[in-house]
C-alpha positions, 0 to 999 in steps of 0.5 A: 825063407828062401832067400840068398845074395850074392856079390861078383867083383871082376875087373870088368863088373861089380854086381850084388843080386838078392832073391827071395823065391817065395816073394810078390814080385818086387824088383829093384833093378839097375844094371845100366842096360835099360832093355835087360833091366826091363827083362829081369824085371819081367822074371820078378814079376812074372816068378813071383820072386823078389829080386834086388840087383845091382850091377855097374859095369864096362858099358864104354866097351860094350854090353856083354860083360854086364849082361852076362854077370847078371845072369851068372849072379841071379842063377847062384842066388837062384841055386843058393836059395834052394839048397838041397831042392827038397820038396819043389816041383822041379820040372816045367815048361811054359808056352808064352804068346806075346802078341804075334809070337809064341815061344817055349821054356822048359826047365829041369832043376837037376843039378845038370846045367844045359842050354838048348836054345832055339831062338832066331832074330831078324833084326840085330838090336832091341833098342841099344841091346845086342840081340845075340846077347839074350842067348849069352844071358840064357846060357850063363843063367843056366850054368849058374843056377845048374839047370837043364834049359830049353828055349824054343821060339816058334814064330815072331816078328818083332825082336821086341816080342821075342825076346820077352816071351822068352823072358817071361817064359822062363819066368813062369817056368820058374814060378811052376818048378820052385813051388813046394809040391804039397804031396812030394813032402820033404822029399828030394824030387830024385830017384837019386836021393840027390839033385 
């Protein structure tokens, strides 16, 4: 079973996460940030992975530390659950429409973390959450999942839709890239023999 649990405690946050990459999309998320919970639920549902994530953080200061650390633990848990990545598809690219918005998320479980972020928001906030935090989340996730991740919003007006199309796009890309490729056997999908 491709499952893993991670705990992280700092002076700013305390988090725990358990993931099952071969789940059914169940989510039990509680970060104290409503919109972030909603986005992480999208990853579980549309990525068909089970995610149990609990966080408590210094929200009296702002949402930055909790947002970033939720991405760190989720990325680490996915990387741990994957092990040596034998048999996975590895690459995926998804164009995700949401009403007036279209975004693309392309990922590679290369072991070489990198983020390209081409997303702009006309609004400073979605609900109570600063829109600048979405880049921080994707950056921390890419670094800790050890993936190359390109996120681009082609067009859209509504900040909620833009953010959600990026998270749903990531979810669908994760679902595709993490699938076991029946033609690959037990091979690592790299000519190097390691990822």
